[in-house]
N, C-alpha and C positions, 0 to 999 in steps of 0.2 A: 087653238084651244083657248077657252075663256080664262080670264085672269082668276087666279085662286084655285083652279082645279089642276091637280098634278097627280101622277101615279106614285104609288109607294115604292115601285121598283123602276129601275132605269130600263131603257130599250135593250141595252146589252144584257141585262139580267134576264129579260124575257127570251131573248134569243138563246142564251145558255140553257135556260129551263126547257125550251122546246127541244134542244139537242139532247138533253138528259132524258126527256120523255121518250125520244126515239131510241136511245141506248137501253132504257128500261124495257121497251117493247122488244128489242132485239134479244135481250137477256131472257125474257119469257118465251120468245120464239125458239131460242136455242134449247131451253129447258123442255119444250114440248117434244123435242126429238130425243130426250132421255139423257142428255149430258148432265151429269150431276156434279161435274167439277168446275167447268168453265162458267156456266150460267149463275151459280151462286156468287162467284167472285165478281162478275160483272154487276150483278144486282146490289151487292153489298157496297162496292165502290160507288155506284150511282146513288144509293139511298143514304149512306153514312158519310160519304166524303163530298161528292159533287154538288148535291142539293144544298147542304149547309154552307159550303164555300160560296156558292152562287148567291145565296140569300145575304151573306155577310159582306159581299163586295161593296167597296165604297162607290157612291154615286159620283160620277165625273161629268155630270151635265153642266155645261157652262151656260148660264142663262143671260140672254141679251136683255138689257134694260133700256 
């Protein structure tokens, strides 16, 4: 990577966000079968808890100089 270019999120945050996207997809898939109890719980947890927590995680990248 060129000097001065860096990502706003850490690699760990991108991995967590990918997992959350999979969980959200599962929630909508469950909803398509008509389950009106489990799917909203999964989606609320993903949207209201998991995504904000992931975005607020501290960046633990140790940079070598």
